[in-house]
N, C-alpha and C positions, 0 to 999 in steps of 0.2 A: 773455391769460387776466383783464384787470379792464376791457371793454371799457362793463361794466357797475354802474364800484363802488357803491358805495350808493346805488345806484338803488331805488325800490320798486315793484315789477311787479304789476297785474292784469291776469289773462290767462282769458279766457272760454274754454269746449268746453273745458278740459283734463283729463276725468276718463276717457277712456278709454285705455291702452295703445293704442302704435302712431299715436295721430294727429296731426296737427300742434300742437294744444294744451299738451298733457304736451313733448313735443321741443322746443316753444317753452319751460317754463318750464323745462327745465336742459340748456337755451341759456343762458339766462339767469343760470341759477346757477352753469353754468363759467365766469359772463363779470364775475359778484363783486357781483351785484346780493344789496342787504343783506336783500331779505326779497322770495319771490315770491308772491301768495294767486294758487291755480286755482281758477276756478268749470266745475261740469258738475250739471244738471240730473237726471244717470245719478249714484247710492252706489256703487252695488254693488260698486265695484269701490277705492272710497274709501280705503281701511285699507290694501290692498295697495299702491297705489302709495303713500299716505305716508310709509308701510315705507320702500319702498324707496328713495323721493327722499330723504328722512331722512337717509337711514343714511351714502349720499356725500354729504351735503350741509351736512347739517347739521340737527331737528327747530325750528330755533325764526328758522331760513330760509324755510320749505316751508309749506305749510297748502295743503289744496284741502278745498274750503270748498260744502255744498250752496247752489244760488243756478240760476235762474228769471232768462233772462239778458234774458224783454219781459214783467218784468217789471216796474212805477216803484219800486214799494213794496221789492220786495224792493233794485231797485237802489243806494236810498237807505241801506237798512241795510246795505248793503259799503263804501259809500261813509263811511256813519258807521262805522261795524267799522275798518277801517281808517288812517282819523284817528283814531278814539281810538289802536288798537294798533302805531301802526309812522310816526304824525306826520304825516303825506303823502302823496303819490302825486307820482308822475315816469313811469310809461309804462303804459296802458292799451293791449292788445294786444284787436280782437276780432277774437277767431275762433272762437265757436260757428255753427256752420251744421248745415242741414239738407237734403234732397233727393227729391226724391218723382220719380217721371216717368211720361210721361203731354204729351201733345199741343191744342191751346189748342181742339182738338171734344170732347174725352173726361179732363182736367184740369177736376173743381167747383173751382167760386169758394170754398172754402171750406174747399180743397187749395191752393191756387193763396196764400190768403189765410194758411194755417201757415206755408207756406213764409219769406214774406215776413217773417212775427213775427219767427222764428227771423233769418233773413237782414239783412234791412235795420231792422225797427223795436229790434229787441234793440240795435246795434251804435249807431243813433238814442239812445236810451232810456241807455249808458253814454256815447257824447260830453257829452248833456248835464247826467247827474248826476257826472258825474265832473270832467269842465270846471270847474272853481272850487275843486276842489283839484289842476290838473295847473296855475291859473295861477302857485301858489307856488311852483312844480316849479327858476323861473328862484330865488328866492334860496339854491337847496339846489346846481347846476348851469347851467353856461353855457348851455345849449343849450335851457336852459329845458326844459318837459313834451314830453312825446312823444306820443301815437295813432295804432296801426301798425292797420288793417282788413286781417285779411284776404278778397279780394275774390274771388280767382279768372279763372280763362283765361275763363270763363261770362258775363264783363262786358262781355264783344266780340266774345262770338262766337256766335251765334246758330244757334238747337240743333231740331230741327223735332220729338224726343221725349222733351225737358227742359224743357217752357216754363219750368215756378215756379222753377225751380231761377236759370235763365239770364232771367230780365226781374228775380230780385233782388237780385242780384249785378249786373247795370246802374244798377239803384238804389243798391245800396251801393256803387260808384264815384262816381257823380255829390253822392253826403252826404258824402264823403272829400274832393272839390270842395272840395265849401258851405261843409262848417267848416272845412276851410286855408286859406282868403278869412277868416272871420272868424272862427278865432278866431289865426290869425298874428300880429294886433299882439296880443294878450296873451302871446305869446313861448311858445303850444301849437302845434307841428308834427304836420299830422296827414297821414300819406301809405295807400298801402296796400301787399301782394303782391300778387299775384296766381299762384299757383302753376297752374302744368300737372298734367297729371294725377302722381298723387301717391299712390304706394302708400299709404291709410289703410284705417280700414278702412269709413269713408264708400264710400271708393268704389272697393271689393273689392264692398258692397252697390248701387251702381249697375252694374259689373260686370254683375253674377249679373242686376238689371236688363233690361241690354239682349241677354243671355241667354234671359229669360224673355219681352219683346220681338218674339225669332223675328230680331234684329239680326247676333247675332256667336253658331257654335255650338259653344263655350267661352269660361269668364272666358279661360281662357290668352290663347284664338286675340284673343279684344279685344284686352286687355293689347299683345300682340304687334300688333295695326290701330293702335292711337294710339302704340306704343311706336315705327312707323311714320311717324306727322307728325312727330313731332321731328325738324332734322338730325340733332340727335345718337345718334336711332336709340333711344331708354332713356328710359324713364320717371323719378321722383324717389320717394325715400325724405326721410318727413318732419326726417330732421337733417337732408337739406343743403339744406331749405323755409327751415328754423326760421334759416341761420343771414342771410337775408333781413327779420329783424323784430328780431336781437342787431345789423343797421348802420343799421335807422329809428330803431330806437330806444338806439342810442351817439351820446356828445359829435363822434363823426365824421361827421353829418350833421347838423351844426344849425343846415348853408346850404339845407335841402331839406325841401321841406312840394307838398304837392298833387300830387305822385311818385306812378305806378302803377309800383310795380314790380314787370318782367314777370319769373315765374321759371320759367317752360314749354318750355325745349328748343330754345329758340325761333322757336315753333307762331306763338305775333303777328306773327312782324315775315315772314313766308313765310304767311301765311293767306292 
């Protein structure tokens, strides 16, 4: 229960119950993180989430703030706030993401850019702005700083009905690899987690989209079909996926960088 002892972390896309971002925040707190700053563009449930998490782990250890991850100025404000209030940053989790359904013939350039902005540009900005803070993590932890990007199995699996999401995640995968190569000499590790079908609000919305496009008769049928793609015959829950982020953020992974950790129930290995 002490794998992230005294670490300070930022986790984007953490403002919605049932999503991976919030599950990562709670997993980090359980593993001894000194402070976790969750961020989200949505703020409608912030008060309820903060109250629930603070009751379990202490209000001084968790903060949920409004933050547009696609805005460079917002990133600079967040980095300055974290440095001032907590004395530095040890872990950055780029988790925020969106999806829009549609193939190349019916996806607008505007919609493609919206998805790219959140799924690729936002982690680029997070790494760019927080990188200098993370350099100082080596003075506090032998493994240095850690960046973990939520990239998805979509980064290596083409899809004819969801081009913007898959293209954006493929770009985020390469961003991870390039950043790992650049920041390694600064003792900042950069890795990615590639979740498979994880039953989050985003996935549930996606399944409804597939049903609306006539690809499956119901969301239940869609989930069953996706579960059948895995040799394990199941889908994942956010709490399962959060364990992968804990590992990559911890000192256990201090010799791990540029890794793409598949958490997809074996789908990637047999695709």
